[in-house]
N, C-alpha and C positions, 0 to 999 in steps of 0.2 A: 607764182603763187596758187591754191586754188583751194577753194570753196564750198566745198560742201551742204548741201542743200537738200534735208526731205521734201520729197515729194508725194503726198497720199499717194497710194496705191488708185484709187476710183480720177483726180484731174484729168489724168492724162484722156480719160476713157473721158469723161461729162465736159475737157478743151474741144474732142474730137482731136484732137494731137498726141505724135506717135514720141516717146519721146525725146526724139534728139529738136522735132518744131518747135518742144519745148521747153530743151536749154537755151536756144539761138534767140525765140522769143523773150526770154525771162532776161540774157542778155542784153537782146537789146535795148528791154524797157527800162533796163539799170540805164544805159550808156546815156538811152535820149533822160530818163530822169535827174542823171548829173547834170549835162550838157544843159538841160533846162534851169536846174539849181544853179549850175556857171565854178561846179569844181571841178569840171571835165570842159579840156579847149575841143574845139571841135575836132582839131586831128588825136589827139588822146578816145573823146569819143565817139569816132568810127572806127581809131582803133580795138577798143573797148568791145563793138558789135561788131568786130572781122568783118568790115564794108568798108569798101573805099569812101572818100572822102564823098562824092557826089553822088552814092548809097544814099550812104549818111542823110546828106541833105533833104535827098526827097524824101526818106521818113520824117524828122521830123517837119519837111510840110505837111506830113501829110496829115501828121499832129499835130497841127498849128504849132511849132516850135517855132519861134521865129533864130533867129541866123543871123541876128543882125542885134546885138547887147553892149551899146555905149551905156556909161554915165554918162552926167549929164553933162562934167569938164568936156572929155571926149566927144560929145555930141557938137557944142561950142564948140570949141575946133574945130570940127570937122565944118561947120556953117563959119564958121571965119574965113576957118580957106581957102571955101566956095565962094565967098564974095570979095576975095580979091585976086581973082581967075580972070 
């Protein structure tokens, strides 16, 4: 699927990026946002950004996005399992 985004002519100049760099940055920013919101899994987000999972995790760390997303019941279950070890 393709989505067309109209970028003002001044954007690459002001942001000091060529169009390909800008395109990649927009894809990464979108993937990070959707991952942070829980809309994409780690695998989906890394694929969206066209990065390996490890590269995407590095970008998450750089952008202070946690890769551990437990809800309350999942966290409780994990803690219970650890207690039983």
